[in-house]
VEXVO-766149 format. One line per 4 residues: number of its first residue (from 1); their letters; for each residue z, x, y of C-alpha. Coordinates in pm, whole numbers, plus 50000, padded with zeros to 5 digits. Example, Ala and Ser with C-alpha at 12.3 -4.5 7.8 and 13.67 -1.06 7.14 Angstrom:
BEGIN
1 = AS = 50780:51230:49550 | 50714:51367:49894;
This chain:
BEGIN
1 = IRES = 08269:83137:70511 | 08591:83186:70315 | 08805:83146:70627 | 08658:82821:70761;
5 = AGAT = 08887:82588:70946 | 09028:82427:70634 | 08772:82144:70651 | 08625:81997:70335;
9 = DVCV = 08263:82038:70455 | 08123:82379:70548 | 07773:82437:70687 | 07586:82748:70573;
13 = QVLD = 07232:82878:70566 | 07064:82969:70235 | 06915:83320:70221 | 06752:83501:69927;
17 = FKSA = 06718:83176:69734 | 06626:83254:69371 | 06584:83066:69043 | 06556:83194:68685;
21 = DEAY = 06577:82985:68366 | 06709:82684:68557 | 06985:82901:68711 | 06993:82915:69090;
25 = SATL = 07153:83174:69319 | 07146:83260:69688 | 07320:83441:69969 | 07514:83212:70204;
29 = NDGE = 07521:83284:70578 | 07772:83122:70812 | 07642:83301:71120 | 07894:83586:71101;
33 = NTIA = 07940:83671:70733 | 07746:83643:70409 | 07855:83596:70050 | 07671:83577:69717;
37 = AKFA = 07661:83230:69561 | 07569:83052:69240 | 07485:82684:69205 | 07660:82490:68929;
41 = ATCG = 07452:82322:68660 | 07542:81983:68810 | 07324:82072:69112 | 07020:82145:68891;
45 = EKLS = 06839:81815:68943 | 06861:81831:69321 | 06751:82197:69325 | 06459:82148:69087;
49 = SGAV = 06321:81875:69315 | 06252:82136:69582 | 06503:81993:69829 | 06646:82340:69894;
53 = KENA = 06423:82609:70041 | 06466:82954:70187 | 06658:82939:70521 | 06765:82578:70462;
57 = VLKL = 07098:82471:70609 | 07338:82302:70364 | 07669:82127:70399 | 07893:82235:70109;
61 = TDVA = 08098:81940:69989 | 08248:82109:69682 | 08276:82486:69660 | 08506:82729:69480;
65 = FETD = 08538:83105:69495 | 08561:83344:69203 | 08541:83719:69158 | 08295:83936:68973;
69 = GVER = 08456:84079:68659 | 08294:84421:68698 | 08287:84509:69068 | 08564:84263:69163;
73 = KPFA = 08346:84118:69442 | 08403:83753:69540 | 08123:83498:69511 | 08090:83125:69575;
77 = VING = 08028:82861:69310 | 07863:82556:69466 | 07941:82232:69285 | 07818:81989:69550;
81 = FEVV = 07614:81999:69871 | 07403:81799:70114 | 07087:81920:70286 | 07129:81926:70664;
85 = DADV = 06795:82084:70759 | 06538:82198:70501 | 06276:82324:70748 | 06452:82611:70925;
89 = KEKV = 06207:82900:70964 | 06439:83192:71040 | 06793:83315:71006 | 07031:83128:71236;
93 = TTPA = 07358:83244:71390 | 07531:82904:71397 | 07450:82695:71087 | 07725:82450:71178;
97 = AKAA = 07541:82360:71500 | 07274:82189:71287 | 07530:81932:71181 | 07729:81916:71503;
101 = KTEP = 07555:81600:71629 | 07630:81405:71313 | 07978:81539:71231 | 08261:81360:71413;
105 = KTPA = 08561:81578:71489 | 08876:81473:71305 | 09185:81433:71523 | 09474:81660:71426;
109 = SAER = 09693:81361:71353 | 09446:81193:71115 | 09484:81232:70739 | 09309:81542:70613;
113 = AAVP = 09192:81633:70268 | 09437:81875:70109 | 09441:82065:69783 | 09755:82086:69564;
117 = LAAL = 09946:82414:69570 | 09893:82452:69195 | 09517:82480:69257 | 09542:82770:69502;
121 = NPYR = 09431:83122:69417 | 09316:83420:69629 | 08949:83341:69561 | 08957:82975:69658;
125 = TPWT = 08893:82950:70030 | 08894:82776:70265 | 09190:82556:70183 | 09427:82316:70351;
129 = VKVK = 09758:82218:70194 | 09993:81934:70279 | 10346:82066:70234 | 10705:82007:70334;
133 = LTNK = 10913:82291:70476 | 11218:82324:70249 | 11366:82651:70374 | 11329:82862:70687;
137 = GNVR = 11484:83207:70709 | 11591:83391:71021 | 11331:83576:71225 | 11375:83948:71162;
141 = EYKS = 11248:84226:71385 | 11123:84559:71253 | 10952:84876:71369 | 10655:85044:71204;
145 = ARGP = 10390:85303:71286 | 10190:85025:71453 | 10480:84926:71675 | 10750:84657:71671;
149 = GKVC = 10694:84335:71480 | 10854:84014:71362 | 10867:83849:71020 | 11010:83525:70884;
153 = SVDF = 11020:83388:70529 | 10979:83016:70458 | 10939:82793:70153 | 10701:82499:70112;
157 = VDEE = 10669:82226:69849 | 10390:81972:69800 | 10380:81615:69668 | 10345:81736:69307;
161 = GTAI = 10670:81934:69327 | 10497:82273:69329 | 10669:82526:69554 | 10540:82840:69724;
165 = GATL = 10693:83105:69946 | 10527:83214:70270 | 10568:83499:70516 | 10502:83441:70885;
169 = WREA = 10416:83742:71099 | 10462:83800:71472 | 10170:83599:71615 | 10232:83304:71382;
173 = IEKY = 10603:83310:71465 | 10532:83303:71839 | 10296:83005:71795 | 10485:82795:71541;
177 = DSVL = 10853:82893:71527 | 10952:82610:71760 | 10739:82363:71561 | 10869:82439:71212;
181 = EVGK = 11167:82226:71112 | 11314:82202:70763 | 11233:81861:70613 | 10914:81801:70809;
185 = VYYV = 10566:81786:70654 | 10276:82000:70775 | 09911:82075:70715 | 09874:82451:70665;
189 = SKGS = 09536:82624:70663 | 09361:82955:70736 | 09626:83152:70550 | 09575:83411:70278;
193 = LKPA = 09728:83444:69933 | 09861:83741:69741 | 10041:83776:69405 | 10409:83691:69440;
197 = DKRY = 10661:83969:69392 | 10862:83825:69103 | 11158:84046:69190 | 11223:83851:69510;
201 = STSG = 11027:83525:69487 | 11233:83219:69399 | 10954:82960:69415 | 10829:83016:69060;
205 = NDYE = 10473:83034:69196 | 10233:83310:69092 | 10124:83350:69455 | 10272:83356:69802;
209 = MNLD = 10120:83290:70145 | 10063:83532:70429 | 10044:83349:70762 | 09935:83552:71065;
213 = GKCE = 09791:83461:71405 | 09477:83311:71246 | 09665:83046:71049 | 09691:82686:71161;
217 = IDVC = 10002:82471:71112 | 09983:82107:71223 | 10252:81843:71197 | 10155:81572:70948;
221 = NDID = 10197:81234:71117 | 10041:81029:70837 | 10341:81028:70602 | 10647:80805:70608;
225 = QSSA = 11003:80926:70575 | 11054:80800:70220 | 10742:80981:70097 | 10853:81299:70269;
229 = QKMQ = 11194:81281:70100 | 11025:81264:69759 | 10852:81597:69820 | 11095:81820:69630;
233 = RAYA = 11049:82124:69411 | 11055:82028:69046 | 11387:82112:68882 | 11425:82356:68593;
237 = FVPI = 11777:82275:68479 | 11982:82513:68265 | 12270:82356:68068 | 12611:82501:68148;
241 = NKLA = 12654:82632:67792 | 12333:82838:67837 | 12423:82996:68172 | 12571:83312:68016;
245 = SKIG = 12223:83407:67892 | 12104:83416:68256 | 12355:83679:68374 | 12156:83972:68513;
249 = ARGN = 11825:83789:68469 | 11568:83774:68745 | 11568:83471:68970 | 11806:83182:69019;
253 = VDVV = 11864:82869:68814 | 11898:82494:68871 | 12205:82306:68749 | 12292:81937:68718;
257 = AVVK = 12649:81837:68639 | 12949:81621:68719 | 13191:81747:68984 | 13527:81772:68807;
261 = EVSE = 13740:81949:69069 | 13699:82049:69435 | 13928:82305:69596 | 14033:82337:69959;
265 = LSSI = 13812:82520:70207 | 13903:82888:70242 | 13751:83196:70400 | 13716:83567:70341;
269 = RRKS = 13627:83848:70577 | 13326:84063:70497 | 13415:84432:70512 | 13077:84557:70635;
273 = DNTE = 13077:84368:70968 | 13413:84184:70971 | 13233:83849:70960 | 13435:83551:70837;
277 = LNKR = 13267:83360:70551 | 13364:83006:70449 | 13388:82932:70076 | 13494:82650:69849;
281 = EVVL = 13537:82645:69470 | 13399:82353:69268 | 13438:82302:68891 | 13135:82145:68721;
285 = VDDS = 13098:81996:68372 | 12798:81861:68180 | 12733:81697:67843 | 12758:82033:67664;
289 = AKTV = 13135:81989:67722 | 13142:82320:67907 | 13273:82383:68257 | 13170:82643:68512;
293 = RLTL = 13302:82744:68851 | 13060:82701:69143 | 13126:82883:69472 | 12986:82711:69780;
297 = WNAL = 12929:82941:70077 | 12913:82886:70454 | 12760:82552:70563 | 12747:82415:70209;
301 = AVEV = 13119:82490:70169 | 13206:82308:70491 | 12969:82010:70499 | 12870:81937:70139;
305 = GEQL = 13209:82058:70010 | 13392:81813:70236 | 13168:81530:70116 | 13230:81618:69749;
309 = ASMT = 13605:81634:69808 | 13603:81275:69935 | 13417:81140:69629 | 13524:81071:69272;
313 = NPVV = 13329:81272:69014 | 12981:81254:69169 | 12680:81404:68989 | 12511:81691:69173;
317 = AIRS = 12166:81842:69122 | 12163:82196:69257 | 11853:82406:69316 | 11859:82785:69313;
321 = VRVG = 12207:82914:69233 | 12285:83269:69131 | 12456:83336:68798 | 12736:83594:68789;
325 = DYEG = 12989:83718:68535 | 13310:83630:68719 | 13541:83458:68466 | 13279:83533:68203;
329 = VSIG = 13014:83324:68375 | 13007:83160:68717 | 12751:83039:68969 | 12726:83062:69346;
333 = TVSR = 12501:82927:69617 | 12257:83146:69810 | 12066:83092:70134 | 11797:82888:69954;
337 = SDIV = 12036:82666:69758 | 12000:82290:69795 | 12243:82024:69671 | 12159:81658:69613;
341 = IDPE = 12451:81423:69545 | 12406:81137:69294 | 12024:81158:69279 | 11876:80840:69134;
345 = DVPR = 11523:80975:69086 | 11625:81268:68863 | 11627:81155:68495 | 11855:81436:68381;
349 = AVEI = 12112:81343:68647 | 12104:80982:68525 | 12169:81105:68169 | 12468:81312:68281;
353 = KKWW = 12612:81019:68476 | 12577:80790:68174 | 12745:81048:67947 | 13038:81076:68188;
357 = SEGG = 13088:80700:68216 | 13058:80642:67841 | 13332:80880:67731 | 13245:81219:67879;
361 = SSAE = 13526:81185:68131 | 13782:81197:67848 | 13602:81456:67634 | 13774:81788:67564;
365 = TTAA = 13604:82066:67760 | 13621:82446:67763 | 13508:82705:68016 | 13158:82842:67959;
369 = GEGL = 13292:83194:68010 | 13577:83164:67765 | 13580:83455:67520 | 13336:83668:67721;
373 = TSAQ = 13454:84021:67799 | 13466:83985:68176 | 13679:83672:68145 | 13966:83844:67967;
377 = QGQK = 14254:83891:68204 | 14384:84240:68266 | 14097:84399:68082 | 13801:84582:68237;
381 = SEIM = 13454:84466:68145 | 13278:84685:67895 | 12993:84882:68048 | 12688:84773:67856;
385 = ASNL = 12350:84938:67807 | 12078:84782:68016 | 11741:84862:68171 | 11620:84903:68527;
389 = AELQ = 11448:84563:68536 | 11769:84377:68450 | 11953:84565:68725 | 11704:84445:68987;
393 = PEEI = 11696:84063:68976 | 11490:83876:69232 | 11787:83751:69431 | 12006:84017:69589;
397 = APVT = 12373:83955:69516 | 12607:83873:69809 | 12783:84167:69972 | 13111:84011:69862;
401 = DKPT = 13027:84064:69494 | 13179:84353:69303 | 12951:84643:69200 | 12769:84623:68868;
405 = FAWV = 12770:84920:68628 | 12533:84980:68337 | 12408:85267:68123 | 12033:85325:68147;
409 = CAHT = 11813:85577:67967 | 11527:85672:68200 | 11297:85955:68305 | 11305:86116:68647;
413 = VMCK = 10953:86070:68783 | 10967:86157:69153 | 11178:86347:69405 | 11046:86409:69756;
417 = PDQT = 11100:86770:69871 | 11088:86670:70241 | 11393:86443:70221 | 11743:86534:70338;
421 = MYYT = 11844:86699:70012 | 12198:86810:70101 | 12450:86830:70382 | 12696:87095:70498;
425 = ATPE = 13058:87031:70396 | 13387:87213:70428 | 13442:87496:70174 | 13784:87352:70083;
429 = EGNN = 13828:87224:69729 | 13850:86844:69728 | 13748:86812:70093 | 13386:86697:70126;
433 = KKVI = 13391:86623:70498 | 13083:86719:70697 | 13081:87030:70916 | 12841:87131:71194;
437 = ESDG = 12738:87481:71297 | 12882:87611:71624 | 12856:87972:71742 | 12812:88104:71390;
441 = KWYC = 13111:87906:71266 | 13139:87568:71098 | 13337:87296:71272 | 13475:86981:71102;
445 = EANG = 13516:86687:71340 | 13730:86500:71085 | 14016:86750:71078 | 13937:86964:71383;
449 = QTYD = 13927:87289:71183 | 13672:87568:71202 | 13546:87757:70894 | 13363:88085:70848;
453 = TCER = 13136:87938:70579 | 13025:87599:70452 | 12953:87442:70116 | 12626:87252:70080;
457 = RYIM = 12643:86934:69875 | 12359:86722:69742 | 12288:86374:69879 | 11943:86329:69728;
461 = RFKA = 11731:86032:69627 | 11493:86016:69332 | 11286:85768:69137 | 11363:85690:68773;
465 = QDSS = 11148:85497:68530 | 11218:85334:68196 | 11002:85110:67979 | 11082:84803:68191;
469 = EGAW = 11079:84907:68557 | 11107:85185:68812 | 11385:85224:69069 | 11495:85460:69346;
473 = LNAF = 11844:85594:69279 | 12086:85795:69489 | 12263:86093:69339 | 12541:86311:69473;
477 = NEEA = 12649:86668:69421 | 12771:86695:69063 | 12497:86481:68908 | 12219:86631:69122;
481 = TKMF = 12333:86980:69023 | 12284:86885:68658 | 11934:86751:68724 | 11818:87048:68935;
485 = GMTA = 11996:87309:68728 | 12121:87482:69044 | 12372:87423:69323 | 12281:87294:69669;
489 = NEMH = 12360:87640:69811 | 12105:87796:69573 | 11853:87528:69660 | 11907:87602:70032;
493 = ELKE = 11838:87972:69977 | 11506:87888:69811 | 11409:87653:70091 | 11485:87909:70362;
497 = NDFA = 11324:88212:70192 | 11049:88079:69964 | 10942:87722:70036 | 10687:87720:69754;
501 = AYER = 10962:87812:69507 | 11178:87538:69659 | 10903:87280:69599 | 10863:87401:69239;
505 = AVKK = 11237:87367:69181 | 11229:87010:69309 | 10925:86923:69099 | 11085:87079:68790;
509 = MTCQ = 11355:86810:68782 | 11096:86538:68720 | 10979:86421:68378 | 11328:86478:68238;
513 = HWSF = 11503:86221:68017 | 11861:86135:68112 | 12128:85880:68039 | 12243:85743:68376;
517 = LVKV = 12547:85535:68456 | 12401:85325:68737 | 12611:85151:68999 | 12446:84857:69176;
521 = VTEE = 12601:84721:69493 | 12481:84506:69783 | 12525:84647:70131 | 12445:84495:70468;
525 = YQGE = 12243:84692:70722 | 12135:84549:71060 | 12198:84196:70937 | 12002:84233:70612;
529 = SKRR = 12140:84255:70260 | 12002:84547:70062 | 12054:84658:69705 | 12182:85015:69663;
533 = MTAV = 12158:85187:69324 | 12342:85512:69252 | 12345:85737:68946 | 12722:85797:68932;
537 = KCNP = 12692:85984:68601 | 12408:86181:68450 | 12423:86298:68087 | 12170:86435:67840;
541 = VNYA = 12040:86159:67614 | 12216:86137:67280 | 11912:86045:67072 | 12113:85986:66754;
545 = AESK = 12340:85735:66930 | 12047:85566:67105 | 11862:85536:66774 | 12165:85369:66616;
549 = KLLS = 12175:85118:66902 | 11809:85032:66850 | 11856:84997:66475 | 12156:84772:66538;
553 = KMGV = 11947:84547:66764 | 11685:84531:66491 | 11953:84429:66239 | 11895:84736:66023;
557 = V = 12250:84868:66055;
């Protein structure tokens, strides 16, 4: 019932029809599945007339799905229906067949009823949405216990400007990858919804779609080009003078501003895979009289950057840029960024253009990052206290960005004893190269020397938790030794001679409170950017100092 073909009318049979105090309930049967249902009060007059009987077949014209607050079981709420056959004597396996003779089949190209994205929730099914594809990621392959698979992330937006992210899986990719083109409009149905992971979602929607082999994606042929162009995600602009407050925050921001300067196209080479990346610097200014440096990457740097360089102070509306602390505050495009030049249908852009033409072009401006610590030349940025949530924004920083450092007070909550806890290294002081056992000796491939003994060094991974978030951190020898209270050699002896004692020693390091200096860096692995967090320092918590910090934030001291 809940996974019907996205049509507005669904035929079901009524079972266990009951009434009590003018409230009506039943079990709905679609031939394969059943679901509990309640009739809305608006249906009372039709029900009280006796039009609906046990085993009757109904066509549901308005139905929603909710969940029971106690057992969390879904049920249908029927707001409108038509009686197809009131005299059915027994349970049927195909209720829809009763209406087949009178229901014309709608061609795929004809206009279909669609619900707005804002009205979707996991308990409202079936649904069909009319959306434009605004972003299509690369198809990625993976391996799991169930075998190899494929996955692709896309973004949709509807006519109301509501956006939603979607994940296509292998069967859907094989069916629709060649059909999906950015900028085209589609009818999407037979998908499922789940809560969006706010750490990675950039749509701003509370939900995201899962589209597998059961989903249906049809090209919408009943929309003209101008209407399709108007289907854009609603902007949430942040003034340039407010950008500094978004450094380290989750998600990206939208910006609208005048292009003040455009630099020449340049390139850098990524260390991880030696790939050449195109970049172009653009200086933006808005009516806050603040400027900010925007870095355009790859295609945007080449195509849009060239267009901006040939124009005189155009206004740009930019969706989804990442905020960084280079020069105090700066912004940069990401894979989902979108730039519209001189938009006439964006009121804020019209305001900015008017400000520029009426004196803004001669106004005195200053950099938004001026005076911030990271903008001061020749001076290292102060390492600030933070929390684990702030260190894990939704958008992963580019691999070209410098590492971020922050002090975090957190508890160790998990450490898996079956992980690779340490490795064998040379016994030489200051030489941590790996050695392998060979004929009772230890051989180092890096320097070609053989040693009688080895020194084991920690390379462990553990989970930390503070009041805001949890995170998996890496730790190396010195810091891990502090947390375990023993060296890697001692840990190895336990593991070899008394595995139960080894497990106890690993478990003992959890539920401890530490002050970690966390390093956050983006690394690329098999074509994917991944965030890597490492506890580079681990100290006992200085509760007196931490208390003073809290009191200072409260304005007490």
